[in-house]
C-alpha positions, 0 to 999 in steps of 0.5 A: 435779485440783487445778488444775481445782478452783482454776480453778473456784473462781476463776471462780465465787467473789466476791473475798471473803465475810463469812459462813462457808465455802460448798461449792464443788466435789468434784474426784476425792475432794477437796472444795475450799471457798472463802471469804475470799480469804486462806483455803482449805480442802482436804478429802480422802477419804483420808490418802494423797490428803491427803499427796500434795496436801500434798507438791504444795503444799509443793513448789510453794511451795519452787520459787517461793520458791527462784526469787524469793529463792534460799532456802525458809525453813520452820517446822515443828511436830511430831505427825502432821504430819511423817508426813503430809509423808512423800511428800516423801521419795518420787519425784518430790519427792525428786529435783525439790525443791531441798533444798539451799535449804531452811532449817528451823526449828521453830514449836514444840519440846519442851525435851528432848534431841534423841534424846528420843521427844518431840523434834520435831527427832528426829521430823523427822530420822527421818521426813524429814531423814535421807531427803532431801539437806537441808544439816545446817547449815540445820536450826536446832534449839533448845539443849536444854541450857538452861532453856525461857526461855533456849532461847526467847531463844537461838532468837529470836537465831538467827532474828534472825541469819537475818533479818539475813542475809536467809535469812528475810524481814521482814514488810511491816507489822511487824518480825516475820520473814516465813517462806515457810511455817509448817506447823502441826498442830492438837490436839483442843483447838484448839491450834496450835504450843504455843499452848494455849487460855486460856494467857497466851502467846496475848497475847504480842505483843513476843517472836518466840519465847516459852516455857511451863513448864506445857503441858497436854500433856506434856512441860511445857516448850516453846518456841513462835512467838508469834501475830504471827510465825505471822501474818506468814508468807507462807503458813501451812498447818494440817493436821488429821486424825481425828474427835477434831479435828472439833469444834475444826475447826468452832470454828476455821473456821466462823462460830460467833458471839461466844459460842463458845470462841475456839480458838487455831487460829482466831487464825491469821489471816495479815496479808498471807499465805495460809492453807490448811487441809488436812483429812481427811473425819473432821476436816471432818465438823462443818464447816458445809455440808460434804458429800462426793459418793459 
């Protein structure tokens, strides 16, 4: 179904658009939108179908990256995203994906112990890593025994070592790391990773990894990728579900004009990479031109 939708989009869409997204087609229960050539929306009727499409997407990127570079470097966030990745633990992905070539990092992490309920590492380990044959040494968690500032500095050093060894590529346009995939969720306030609205970290352009001690959502201490690192990735996916995030999705995606609040998710604009939004019907309900055929 997805392949046919992609063919339709390629055949009917101009190379780029300066206006907001237009309705393209409904294939099965997935509404596929086109728009700017570097952005794509995939909107699903159910969470089950969204999870399947997300698994297909990740598996395809993994296969391509392993063929081209020999590794697949992916950065994760936490929250509901990990649960929506759950189909990767099932057939056929648990057997067809080359898990030994995966290198895992975190686009953001809470500065808590690894067994803490708020730990993104624990969430991913329980929901994904413990169920597939990922090499333990390829999972790069933060140092949780130091301050947030020190944890961010040490994590940036880890990334720099992986860049030096070519596990992670380097951007063609800057000195930033170029992850094969950065996977993000989005909060109801439009935050991504731990980049919150009106926070000074949104202006950080020099560091790859920075820290906050005053997160508006607990726990307060976190490390996070900066926008230049996220926007240097080859592929970025933002996964959004639930009606509570519909307004933020509208502000992040639609052509809302200069007077509206600029949410952090809207600032995710890969320099040369591809951005894909995965949404369910409730979270997409306020998008301009959105409709689902019955």
